[in-house]
LUMKEDREN-739975 format. One record per residue (C-alpha): residue in one letter; x, y, z. Coordinates in steps of 0.1 Angstrom, whole numbers, plus 5000, padded with zeros to 4 digits. Layout:
   r     px     py     pz
   a      X      Y      Z
...
! end
This chain:
   r     px     py     pz
   x   5000   5000   5000
   x   5029   5024   5007
   x   5040   5018   4971
   x   5005   5025   4958
   x   5005   5058   4977
   x   5040   5067   4963
   x   5026   5060   4928
   x   4995   5081   4934
   x   5017   5111   4943
   x   5030   5111   4907
   x   4996   5124   4896
   x   4996   5155   4918
   x   4986   5186   4898
   x   4974   5165   4868
   x   4943   5147   4879
   x   4920   5172   4896
   x   4891   5172   4902
   x   4897   5134   4905
   x   4917   5121   4934
   x   4953   5108   4932
   x   4952   5070   4931
   x   4979   5044   4929
   x   4976   5006   4924
   x   4999   4976   4929
   x   4992   4940   4920
   x   5009   4913   4940
   x   5012   4875   4932
   x   5030   4852   4956
   x   5046   4881   4973
   x   5060   4897   4941
   x   5047   4928   4924
   x   5036   4919   4889
   x   5019   4951   4880
   x   5015   4987   4891
   x   5000   5020   4878
   x   4985   5053   4889
   x   4960   5078   4876
   x   4982   5100   4854
   x   4959   5126   4840
   x   4922   5137   4844
   x   4901   5120   4817
   x   4926   5092   4812
   x   4928   5057   4825
   x   4925   5051   4863
   x   4951   5035   4884
   x   4936   5000   4884
   x   4933   5000   4846
   x   4970   5010   4842
   x   4981   4984   4868
   x   4962   4955   4852
   x   4974   4966   4817
   x   5010   4964   4830
   x   5007   4927   4840
   x   5024   4907   4813
   x   5008   4873   4823
   x   4971   4880   4828
   x   4965   4844   4839
   x   4982   4853   4872
   x   4955   4878   4881
   x   4931   4851   4894
   x   4956   4843   4922
   x   4967   4879   4928
   x   4959   4906   4953
   x   4953   4942   4942
   x   4963   4970   4965
   x   4946   5004   4957
   x   4948   5036   4976
   x   4911   5046   4970
   x   4880   5025   4965
   x   4876   5014   4928
   x   4849   5034   4910
   x   4816   5017   4902
   x   4801   5042   4878
   x   4806   5054   4842
   x   4824   5088   4842
   x   4852   5098   4818
   x   4862   5061   4819
   x   4843   5028   4826
   x   4840   5014   4861
   x   4873   5000   4875
   x   4853   4976   4898
   x   4839   4959   4866
   x   4875   4955   4852
   x   4886   4939   4885
   x   4856   4915   4885
   x   4863   4907   4848
   x   4898   4895   4856
   x   4886   4876   4887
   x   4913   4889   4911
   x   4914   4869   4944
   x   4916   4898   4968
   x   4914   4936   4969
   x   4930   4957   4996
   x   4917   4993   4998
   x   4931   5022   5018
   x   4902   5046   5019
   x   4865   5046   5009
   x   4856   5071   4982
   x   4835   5100   4995
   x   4820   5107   4961
   x   4783   5097   4964
   x   4785   5082   4929
   x   4811   5057   4943
   x   4809   5055   4981
   x   4809   5017   4990
   x   4793   5009   4956
   x   4827   4997   4943
   x   4832   4975   4973
   x   4797   4961   4970
   x   4804   4951   4934
   x   4836   4933   4943
   x   4821   4915   4972
   x   4791   4904   4951
   x   4815   4889   4926
   x   4831   4868   4954
   x   4863   4889   4957
   x   4876   4893   4993
   x   4878   4930   5002
   x   4897   4947   5031
   x   4895   4984   5037
   x   4912   5009   5060
   x   4949   5000   5053
   x   4968   5033   5056
   x   4935   5051   5054
   x   4947   5083   5071
   x   4978   5086   5049
   x   4955   5085   5018
   x   4930   5110   5033
   x   4959   5133   5039
   x   4973   5129   5004
   x   4939   5135   4989
   x   4928   5162   5014
   x   4916   5184   4985
   x   4894   5157   4971
   x   4879   5148   5005
   x   4874   5185   5014
   x   4854   5191   4982
   x   4833   5159   4987
   x   4826   5163   5024
   x   4827   5201   5030
   x   4812   5210   4997
   x   4839   5236   4989
   x   4875   5237   4976
   x   4905   5231   4998
   x   4917   5267   5006
   x   4953   5277   5010
   x   4961   5312   5022
   x   4996   5325   5011
   x   5014   5357   5018
   x   5048   5372   5024
   x   5054   5396   5053
   x   5083   5417   5065
   x   5101   5411   5098
   x   5080   5439   5113
   x   5047   5424   5101
   x   5037   5442   5069
   x   5025   5427   5035
   x   5031   5460   5016
   x   5041   5496   5020
   x   5015   5523   5025
   x   5014   5528   4987
   x   5006   5491   4982
   x   5041   5483   4969
   x   5053   5448   4981
   x   5083   5440   4959
   x   5103   5421   4970
   x   5096   5409   5006
   x   5106   5373   4998
   x   5136   5360   4979
   x   5139   5343   4946
   x   5140   5308   4961
   x   5108   5314   4980
   x   5091   5328   4949
   x   5101   5296   4929
   x   5085   5275   4956
   x   5053   5296   4952
   x   5053   5288   4915
   x   5056   5251   4923
   x   5026   5254   4945
   x   5006   5271   4917
   x   5011   5240   4895
   x   4995   5218   4922
   x   4963   5238   4927
   x   4933   5245   4906
   x   4929   5282   4911
   x   4945   5313   4925
   x   4928   5345   4938
   x   4939   5381   4943
   x   4920   5413   4951
   x   4918   5446   4932
   x   4947   5463   4948
   x   4971   5434   4944
   x   4961   5432   4907
   x   4966   5469   4902
   x   4998   5476   4922
   x   5016   5443   4918
   x   5004   5435   4883
   x   5010   5397   4888
   x   5008   5371   4861
   x   4997   5344   4885
   x   5013   5317   4863
   x   5039   5290   4870
   x   5067   5303   4848
   x   5094   5294   4874
   x   5083   5257   4877
   x   5073   5230   4852
   x   5036   5223   4852
   x   5001   5237   4845
   x   4990   5273   4852
   x   4961   5277   4877
   x   4928   5293   4869
   x   4933   5330   4877
   x   4907   5348   4898
   x   4905   5385   4906
   x   4879   5406   4924
   x   4872   5438   4905
   x   4837   5449   4917
   x   4834   5481   4897
   x   4855   5470   4867
   x   4881   5497   4873
   x   4912   5476   4866
   x   4931   5486   4835
   x   4930   5460   4808
   x   4967   5465   4801
   x   4974   5444   4833
   x   4988   5409   4829
   x   4956   5394   4843
   x   4939   5405   4810
   x   4965   5391   4787
   x   4944   5361   4776
   x   4972   5337   4782
   x   4954   5315   4807
   x   4919   5309   4820
   x   4908   5339   4841
   x   4876   5349   4860
   x   4869   5385   4869
   x   4844   5387   4897
   x   4824   5419   4895
   x   4790   5435   4902
   x   4782   5446   4866
   x   4782   5420   4839
   x   4786   5385   4826
   x   4806   5380   4794
   x   4834   5358   4781
   x   4862   5368   4757
   x   4886   5341   4748
   x   4900   5327   4780
   x   4887   5356   4802
   x   4853   5354   4818
   x   4836   5383   4837
   x   4813   5367   4863
   x   4787   5389   4879
   x   4780   5385   4916
   x   4752   5406   4929
   x   4756   5428   4960
   x   4787   5421   4981
   x   4815   5399   4966
   x   4829   5381   4996
   x   4848   5349   5004
   x   4816   5329   5009
   x   4802   5338   4975
   x   4835   5331   4957
   x   4839   5297   4974
   x   4803   5288   4965
   x   4809   5297   4929
   x   4841   5277   4928
   x   4824   5246   4942
   x   4797   5249   4915
   x   4825   5250   4889
   x   4840   5218   4903
   x   4872   5237   4914
   x   4889   5214   4940
   x   4916   5238   4954
   x   4923   5275   4958
   x   4953   5296   4967
   x   4944   5330   4981
   x   4974   5353   4975
   x   4959   5384   4989
   x   4961   5413   4996
   x   4954   5419   5032
   x   4917   5426   5029
   x   4910   5395   5008
   x   4930   5373   5032
   x   4913   5388   5061
   x   4879   5381   5047
   x   4887   5343   5043
   x   4901   5342   5078
   x   4871   5360   5093
   x   4847   5336   5077
   x   4869   5306   5088
   x   4872   5296   5051
   x   4907   5283   5051
   x   4925   5249   5056
   x   4961   5259   5054
   x   4982   5292   5056
   x   5017   5294   5041
   x   5034   5325   5054
   x   5069   5337   5043
   x   5087   5361   5066
   x   5116   5380   5049
   x   5144   5400   5063
   x   5131   5434   5052
   x   5115   5459   5075
   x   5091   5486   5062
   x   5085   5505   5095
   x   5050   5516   5081
   x   5027   5498   5058
   x   4997   5475   5054
   x   4997   5450   5083
   x   4998   5413   5076
   x   4970   5390   5090
   x   4978   5379   5125
   x   4977   5341   5131
   x   4965   5332   5165
   x   4977   5296   5164
   x   5012   5282   5163
   x   5026   5268   5130
   x   5026   5231   5125
   x   5058   5233   5105
   x   5086   5257   5096
   x   5112   5258   5068
   x   5139   5281   5057
   x   5144   5293   5021
   x   5178   5310   5024
   x   5171   5340   5047
   x   5133   5336   5045
   x   5113   5316   5070
   x   5082   5297   5059
   x   5056   5289   5085
   x   5027   5265   5078
   x   4995   5268   5097
   x   4966   5244   5096
   x   4930   5250   5104
   x   4907   5223   5120
   x   4935   5197   5122
! end
């Protein structure tokens, strides 16, 4: 099962909104096949693992280890439970039950009805942690939310004129770009869009760019900003209009645009994870509404003396790392 979990990790950033899943097939104590879910819309882990077995006649005497319950419904691909039944595997060991109502325990039921021995709960917590984004979406009906900001040693996220370049160093910024490849969407507020003019892409790390989100209630942002360059999918939350031009969508939200409304819209769009990059007002809104799962806070060496205060975390970090002279603190909510 540990090997199955290792394989599942290879799908990070490529399978959302599906979960990461790995599969290992064992015959007489030897691994004869393995696979993982490589990309959304493509074959699932069990399909790849069974396909990798050279001598299919061994499957009838083999045990299949899979990190998440095999699916029992037709989605982008046929049900994996049917494939396992077809090949008459002797036993299936499952780490975690799938929380998706289309799947939950239905895959297990199919296997058991076919006379296959099923065991669940092996390394379940490790798999729930690995797929915390998927389980959050299924069970809390919202995306997994990561707050991220950089602050000075004296606790500011920007100067009084909203300038924030550069609080963190180049190594920290590269790490941020890596994170962007792992999440579905990234959000900034109006001031961050205007004064930082971010691209919100992953140019310093190999991988996909996230969906860009910006709050621009009155549509006052200049269209010369990078966020309007049409290079990646972008949503502009506003109070005035709905329209789409190329990869850019203007999405109207009536009355007040706040964290709750944004999160509800993202859930409706099947967005599984979100990075909130600020600024202070947007971050504060998510914190005030208790809509966050993780906060990643860089503290650089610079001091501003005056400026826009960073959010204040009232809990202690669960982990800390150094990126040259920067300190990264990780906070978790509801652990």
